[in-house]
OpenMM code with the backbone's topology and positions (N, CA, C; nanometers):
from openmm import Vec3, app, unit

residues = "MET ASP PHE ASP ASP LEU LEU GLU TYR LYS HIS PHE ILE GLN GLY GLN PRO GLU ILE LEU GLU LYS TYR LYS LYS ARG PHE GLN TYR ILE LEU VAL ASP GLU TYR GLN ASP THR ASN PHE SER GLN TYR LEU ILE ILE LYS LYS LEU SER GLU GLN HIS ARG ASN LEU CYS VAL VAL GLY ASP ASP ALA GLN SER ILE TYR SER PHE ARG GLY ALA LYS LEU ARG ILE PHE".split()
positions = [
    Vec3(7.4660, 2.0333, 2.9367),
    Vec3(7.6071, 1.9978, 2.9344),
    Vec3(7.6894, 2.1242, 2.9134),
    Vec3(7.7974, 2.1354, 2.9859),
    Vec3(7.8899, 2.2432, 2.9550),
    Vec3(8.0059, 2.1841, 2.8745),
    Vec3(8.0990, 2.2674, 2.8328),
    Vec3(8.2072, 2.2194, 2.7470),
    Vec3(8.2958, 2.1164, 2.8157),
    Vec3(8.3143, 2.1289, 2.9474),
    Vec3(8.3940, 2.0289, 3.0187),
    Vec3(8.3271, 1.8919, 3.0127),
    Vec3(8.1935, 1.8907, 3.0263),
    Vec3(8.1200, 1.7647, 3.0133),
    Vec3(8.1380, 1.7062, 2.8740),
    Vec3(8.1305, 1.7926, 2.7738),
    Vec3(8.1465, 1.7462, 2.6365),
    Vec3(8.2827, 1.6823, 2.6134),
    Vec3(8.3856, 1.7392, 2.6732),
    Vec3(8.5192, 1.6822, 2.6562),
    Vec3(8.5285, 1.5424, 2.7172),
    Vec3(8.4575, 1.5204, 2.8265),
    Vec3(8.4534, 1.3868, 2.8855),
    Vec3(8.3855, 1.2880, 2.7893),
    Vec3(8.2828, 1.3343, 2.7205),
    Vec3(8.2102, 1.2481, 2.6275),
    Vec3(8.2858, 1.2239, 2.4979),
    Vec3(8.3852, 1.3055, 2.4709),
    Vec3(8.4597, 1.2937, 2.3463),
    Vec3(8.5155, 1.1533, 2.3264),
    Vec3(8.5714, 1.0967, 2.4309),
    Vec3(8.6310, 0.9641, 2.4202),
    Vec3(8.5253, 0.8584, 2.3881),
    Vec3(8.4077, 0.8722, 2.4465),
    Vec3(8.2997, 0.7778, 2.4183),
    Vec3(8.2481, 0.7948, 2.2756),
    Vec3(8.2361, 0.9191, 2.2328),
    Vec3(8.1842, 0.9469, 2.0992),
    Vec3(8.2776, 0.8915, 1.9921),
    Vec3(8.4082, 0.9100, 2.0104),
    Vec3(8.5028, 0.8648, 1.9087),
    Vec3(8.5159, 0.7133, 1.9050),
    Vec3(8.5127, 0.6489, 2.0193),
    Vec3(8.5400, 0.5057, 2.0236),
    Vec3(8.4184, 0.4166, 2.0182),
    Vec3(8.3003, 0.4732, 2.0403),
    Vec3(8.1795, 0.3924, 2.0457),
    Vec3(8.0679, 0.4606, 1.9662),
    Vec3(8.0560, 0.4260, 1.8395),
    Vec3(7.9584, 0.4942, 1.7531),
    Vec3(7.8140, 0.4806, 1.8006),
    Vec3(7.7810, 0.3749, 1.8719),
    Vec3(7.6436, 0.3583, 1.9199),
    Vec3(7.6080, 0.4646, 2.0247),
    Vec3(7.7066, 0.5085, 2.1021),
    Vec3(7.6820, 0.6159, 2.1994),
    Vec3(7.6626, 0.7480, 2.1264),
    Vec3(7.7427, 0.7715, 2.0252),
    Vec3(7.7254, 0.8926, 1.9443),
    Vec3(7.5851, 0.8963, 1.8850),
    Vec3(7.5384, 0.7865, 1.8306),
    Vec3(7.4042, 0.7811, 1.7708),
    Vec3(7.2964, 0.8098, 1.8747),
    Vec3(7.3137, 0.7580, 1.9954),
    Vec3(7.2177, 0.7829, 2.1032),
    Vec3(7.2057, 0.9317, 2.1311),
    Vec3(7.3181, 1.0009, 2.1430),
    Vec3(7.3152, 1.1429, 2.1738),
    Vec3(7.2711, 1.2268, 2.0547),
    Vec3(7.3029, 1.1854, 1.9342),
    Vec3(7.2564, 1.2577, 1.8160),
    Vec3(7.1039, 1.2554, 1.8090),
    Vec3(7.0441, 1.1446, 1.8479),
    Vec3(6.8980, 1.1341, 1.8492),
    Vec3(6.8375, 1.2107, 1.9662),
    Vec3(6.9063, 1.2099, 2.0790),
    Vec3(6.8535, 1.2718, 2.2007),
    Vec3(6.8458, 1.4242, 2.1909),
    Vec3(6.9471, 1.4869, 2.1312),
    Vec3(6.9527, 1.6319, 2.1257),
    Vec3(6.9074, 1.6814, 1.9891),
    Vec3(6.7783, 1.7134, 1.9800),
    Vec3(6.7236, 1.7602, 1.8544),
    Vec3(6.7649, 1.9052, 1.8275),
    Vec3(6.7748, 1.9845, 1.9331),
    Vec3(6.8154, 2.1245, 1.9226),
    Vec3(6.9361, 2.1465, 2.0129),
    Vec3(7.0355, 2.2166, 1.9627),
    Vec3(7.1561, 2.2448, 2.0406),
    Vec3(7.1825, 2.3943, 2.0367),
    Vec3(7.1981, 2.4537, 2.1550),
    Vec3(7.2321, 2.5941, 2.1699),
    Vec3(7.3650, 2.6014, 2.2430),
    Vec3(7.4594, 2.6717, 2.1857),
    Vec3(7.5909, 2.6877, 2.2478),
    Vec3(7.6118, 2.8360, 2.2764),
    Vec3(7.6252, 2.8682, 2.4041),
    Vec3(7.6535, 3.0053, 2.4452),
    Vec3(7.8040, 3.0206, 2.4641),
    Vec3(7.8533, 3.1414, 2.4576),
    Vec3(7.9963, 3.1712, 2.4729),
    Vec3(8.0799, 3.0980, 2.3669),
    Vec3(8.0261, 3.0903, 2.2466),
    Vec3(8.0916, 3.0139, 2.1394),
    Vec3(8.2266, 3.0724, 2.0983),
    Vec3(8.2497, 3.1970, 2.1291),
    Vec3(8.3783, 3.2580, 2.0942),
    Vec3(8.4949, 3.1896, 2.1660),
    Vec3(8.4661, 3.1141, 2.2705),
    Vec3(8.5706, 3.0450, 2.3471),
    Vec3(8.5825, 2.8973, 2.3113),
    Vec3(8.5305, 2.8604, 2.1963),
    Vec3(8.5333, 2.7209, 2.1520),
    Vec3(8.6680, 2.6856, 2.0904),
    Vec3(8.7203, 2.5694, 2.1300),
    Vec3(8.8434, 2.5218, 2.0661),
    Vec3(8.8069, 2.4168, 1.9611),
    Vec3(8.9040, 2.3695, 1.8880),
    Vec3(8.8764, 2.2792, 1.7757),
    Vec3(8.8157, 2.1469, 1.8217),
    Vec3(8.8619, 2.0947, 1.9318),
    Vec3(8.8085, 1.9690, 1.9848),
    Vec3(8.6601, 1.9842, 2.0195),
    Vec3(8.6252, 2.0944, 2.0838),
    Vec3(8.4863, 2.1208, 2.1189),
    Vec3(8.4014, 2.1402, 1.9930),
    Vec3(8.4567, 2.2085, 1.8956),
    Vec3(8.3877, 2.2280, 1.7680),
    Vec3(8.3526, 2.0938, 1.7035),
    Vec3(8.4467, 2.0006, 1.7045),
    Vec3(8.4215, 1.8695, 1.6438),
    Vec3(8.3098, 1.7944, 1.7153),
    Vec3(8.3059, 1.8044, 1.8468),
    Vec3(8.1998, 1.7385, 1.9234),
    Vec3(8.0646, 1.7985, 1.8870),
    Vec3(8.0568, 1.9302, 1.8862),
    Vec3(7.9309, 1.9973, 1.8524),
    Vec3(7.8879, 1.9620, 1.7105),
    Vec3(7.9826, 1.9601, 1.6195),
    Vec3(7.9525, 1.9254, 1.4801),
    Vec3(7.8937, 1.7852, 1.4704),
    Vec3(7.9558, 1.6899, 1.5389),
    Vec3(7.9063, 1.5516, 1.5359),
    Vec3(7.7674, 1.5405, 1.5979),
    Vec3(7.7474, 1.6045, 1.7126),
    Vec3(7.6187, 1.5938, 1.7815),
    Vec3(7.5050, 1.6593, 1.7034),
    Vec3(7.5358, 1.7598, 1.6236),
    Vec3(7.4295, 1.8337, 1.5545),
    Vec3(7.4079, 1.7891, 1.4101),
    Vec3(7.4840, 1.6935, 1.3605),
    Vec3(7.4757, 1.6612, 1.2181),
    Vec3(7.3470, 1.5904, 1.1774),
    Vec3(7.2770, 1.5251, 1.2687),
    Vec3(7.1545, 1.4557, 1.2309),
    Vec3(7.0372, 1.5519, 1.2125),
    Vec3(7.0111, 1.6363, 1.3114),
    Vec3(6.8955, 1.7267, 1.3048),
    Vec3(6.9293, 1.8622, 1.2447),
    Vec3(7.0553, 1.8999, 1.2496),
    Vec3(7.1034, 2.0256, 1.1915),
    Vec3(7.0305, 2.1473, 1.2487),
    Vec3(6.9993, 2.1411, 1.3769),
    Vec3(6.9364, 2.2518, 1.4483),
    Vec3(7.0361, 2.3041, 1.5506),
    Vec3(7.1294, 2.3834, 1.5049),
    Vec3(7.2369, 2.4331, 1.5896),
    Vec3(7.2343, 2.5850, 1.5912),
    Vec3(7.2401, 2.6418, 1.7101),
    Vec3(7.2476, 2.7867, 1.7266),
    Vec3(7.3662, 2.8167, 1.8175),
    Vec3(7.4544, 2.9034, 1.7732),
    Vec3(7.5681, 2.9445, 1.8556),
    Vec3(7.5596, 3.0934, 1.8815),
    Vec3(7.5991, 3.1327, 2.0024),
    Vec3(7.5933, 3.2716, 2.0446),
    Vec3(7.7266, 3.3075, 2.1068),
    Vec3(7.7772, 3.4241, 2.0750),
    Vec3(7.9026, 3.4664, 2.1348),
    Vec3(7.9352, 3.6091, 2.0965),
    Vec3(8.0450, 3.6566, 2.1521),
    Vec3(8.0906, 3.7923, 2.1262),
    Vec3(8.2414, 3.7854, 2.1032),
    Vec3(8.2839, 3.8130, 1.9818),
    Vec3(8.4263, 3.7996, 1.9510),
    Vec3(8.5141, 3.8939, 2.0329),
    Vec3(8.4568, 3.9996, 2.0864),
    Vec3(8.5338, 4.0924, 2.1702),
    Vec3(8.5562, 4.0382, 2.3113),
    Vec3(8.4903, 3.9273, 2.3439),
    Vec3(8.5034, 3.8699, 2.4778),
    Vec3(8.5785, 3.7379, 2.4789),
    Vec3(8.6474, 3.7057, 2.3753),
    Vec3(8.7217, 3.5802, 2.3690),
    Vec3(8.8409, 3.5863, 2.4647),
    Vec3(8.8396, 3.4989, 2.5660),
    Vec3(8.9447, 3.5025, 2.6687),
    Vec3(9.0161, 3.3685, 2.6856),
    Vec3(8.9795, 3.2680, 2.6067),
    Vec3(9.0364, 3.1352, 2.6287),
    Vec3(9.1323, 3.0910, 2.5192),
    Vec3(9.2052, 3.1829, 2.4616),
    Vec3(9.3030, 3.1433, 2.3604),
    Vec3(9.4099, 3.0522, 2.4201),
    Vec3(9.4380, 3.0678, 2.5495),
    Vec3(9.5363, 2.9809, 2.6151),
    Vec3(9.4885, 2.8362, 2.6235),
    Vec3(9.3558, 2.8132, 2.6082),
    Vec3(9.3005, 2.6778, 2.6038),
    Vec3(9.2749, 2.6315, 2.4615),
    Vec3(9.3193, 2.7083, 2.3657),
    Vec3(9.3044, 2.6689, 2.2263),
    Vec3(9.1837, 2.7276, 2.1564),
    Vec3(9.1115, 2.8187, 2.2212),
    Vec3(8.9952, 2.8816, 2.1571),
    Vec3(9.0434, 2.9613, 2.0359),
    Vec3(8.9718, 2.9473, 1.9277),
    Vec3(9.0062, 3.0162, 1.8028),
    Vec3(8.8865, 3.0935, 1.7522),
    Vec3(8.9017, 3.2213, 1.7325),
    Vec3(8.7919, 3.3021, 1.6803),
    Vec3(8.7506, 3.2597, 1.5408),
    Vec3(8.8414, 3.2032, 1.4643),
    Vec3(8.8047, 3.1617, 1.3270),
    Vec3(8.7007, 3.0489, 1.3292),
    Vec3(8.6922, 2.9730, 1.4385),
    Vec3(8.5880, 2.8714, 1.4514),
    Vec3(8.4518, 2.9387, 1.4606),
    Vec3(8.4486, 3.0536, 1.5264),
    Vec3(8.3259, 3.1298, 1.5438),
    Vec3(8.2792, 3.1814, 1.4101),
] * unit.nanometer
topology = app.Topology()
chain = topology.addChain("A")
for resn in residues:
    res = topology.addResidue(resn, chain)
    for name in ("N", "CA", "C"):
        topology.addAtom(name, app.Element.getBySymbol(name[0]), res)
């Protein structure tokens, strides 16, 4: 899944807890690349999906953050 896919799932995750539980069980390990471009909405999705197994790895470079116009915040990184 890329971040655009995750944003589509956001509505399902918030409104239907059974779907959130399905995906929390499905993704035992989560790796997020280009994390420096994460916005708050994306952060919340990743946080929810990783809270069961707590196996989350994020990778990024704060010098390459280019999506501030989309709400990306380096402080999330």
